[in-house]
N, C-alpha and C positions, 0 to 999 in steps of 0.2 A: 221416633214415634214414642209417645208416652203410653204406658200400659195402665190398665185399670184392673181392679178386682171387683168382686161383688160386694154390695153394701150389706147383704144378708142372703140367707138361703131362699131359693125360688124354685118353682116347678111349672111345667107346661105339659098338657095332655094333648094327644093327637091320635086319630084313628085312621088306619090305612088298610083297606080291604078286610075289614073285620078284625084286624090285629090292633090291639090297644098299646100305645106307647106312652110312658110318662117319663119326661126328662126332669131330673132334679139337679140343681147346681148349688154349690156353697163355696164360700171363701175358705182357703186352707193356707197354713204357713209352713208346712213341711210335707215331705213324702209320707212320713208316719201318720200325720194328721189326715192326709188325703185317704190313705188306705183304711184308717179307722172309720172315717166318715162313710166311705163306700160300703164297708161292712154293715154300718147301722142302717143305711137306707135301702140296701138291696132287699128285694122281696123274695122270700124263700119259695113260695108257690108259683112264682112267675116263670115263664118259659126261658127268658134270658135277662140277665142284669149286665149290660155292656157298659163300659166306663172308660174315662180318660181323665188325666189330671196333668197340670203343669205348675211347677214351682221354679221359676227362673229357667235355667238350662236343663233342669231335670224334668222328665215327663215319662208317663207310662200310659198304656191303653190295653184294653182286653175286649175280645169279640165274644167271650163267654159262650162258646159253642156255635155261634153263627159262622158262616163261611169266612175264611181268613180275609181280613181287610175290609169287611163290609159294615163293621159297626164301630170298633174302637178308634180306628184311624179317622173316619168321618167325624166322630165326636171331637177328637183332638183338633182336626182341621177347623171345626166350628169355634173352638176356644181360641185358636191362633188367628183365625180370620176376623174375629170380632175384637181383637186386641186385648185379650185378657191374660192375666198371670195370677198365680197363687189361687187357683180354683180347681175344683173337682166336679165332674159331671157324670151322673149315672143315668142311662136310659134303660128303663125296664120295659120288657115286651111280654104281652100275653098273646100267644099265637091264636089267630082267628080262623084257621082252617084253609086259608088261601095262600099259596107260596108267592112271595114277592119277587123272587129272583135277585141276583146280586145287585143289579142297578137299583131295584126297588128298595132293597135293604139299606144301601148306601144313602139313598134319598131320605128314607124314613128316619134312620138313626141320626144322620147329619142334620136333617131338617128339624127334627124335634129338638136337638141340642142347640142349633143356631137360633131357633125361634125363642126358646127358653132364655138364652143369653141376650137376644136382641131387646126383649121387653124388660129385662132385669134392671133394677137400680144399680148404677155403677158408682164406684168409689176410686178416685185416682190413687195410684201407688206413689208414695212420696218417700224418697230416701232421706233419712235424718242423719244429722251429725251431732256429736257432743263436743262442746268447746268449754274451755276454762277461761274465765274473764277475771283478771286481777285489777282492782281499782283502789286508789286511795279514797279516803272519806270525802274529799272535796269533789270527786267525780261520780259519786253515787247517783246524783240526779240524772246525769246523762246515761248512766248504765240502766237505771230503772226505765227511763224513757225508751231506750233501745230495746229492752226486753219486751215492752208493750208494743212498740212499732212493728217488731218482727214476729210477734206472737210466740216468742220463745218460751219453752217450758223450763221453769227453774227447778232443777233436780236437787240442788244443794246450795247453801249460802253459809259461808264460814267467816266469822269475824276474827281479826288479829289486831295487834297493836298498830300496824301500819296501813290497814285497810281491810277490804273484803274480797274473798275469793268466791266466785259463782261458778257452778257447773250448770250449763245450759244445754238444752236439746232444741234444735230447730232444723227446718229443711236444709239439706246440704247446699242447695242452690243459693241460699241466703247468707252463708257464712262470710263470703268476701264483702258483701254489702254491709253486714254488721261490723266487720273489722274496720272498714273505711269510715263508717259513721262514728264509731267510738274513737278512732284515731283523730278525726277532724274535730269532734266535740270536746276532746280532752287535751288537745295539743300533744298528742302522742304519748300521754301518760298511762292510758289504760292498755293493758296487754291482753291479747286474745290468742290463745294457743289451742292446739288439738286436745280433745278430752282424753282422760286417762283410760 
């Protein structure tokens, strides 16, 4: 299963028995970034700021004073259930005077997070690889064509007496195809190696 992250920060509001919930979500790239973002969007005068985040195999959640397991874990379940990674979600609650009970809290927090993520613009997570391509001057045409074909990002281009060394970044899933294309187009003269 391929995972997505958010294309940008989003929010969704919900009211349940006079309690107001606002779910906010944003892409993050580390545990530190998640905690920093949570601090910036938590509302000081709200009753609760419950949250969860996931970055790869690392994750955390907080019930922020709600009964254990009724807020943070349902938010994390919404993140996982929607196939997201590298995101943080905060659901802020202003108490409306009517107790929701444990089941009601789970539905409200998990539901606010899930709906926020369901309507959010997604961005696929792509693993990138760096490769070094070494080519003689006679093969520069096929190298430039391959760079364009694979949408590779040219990080560096160094000229020497015997040819050119390129440092490229492209989706890791495309490295083998790039290697094959350059091997075939240059009669095995172009070398493709893992990046430094």
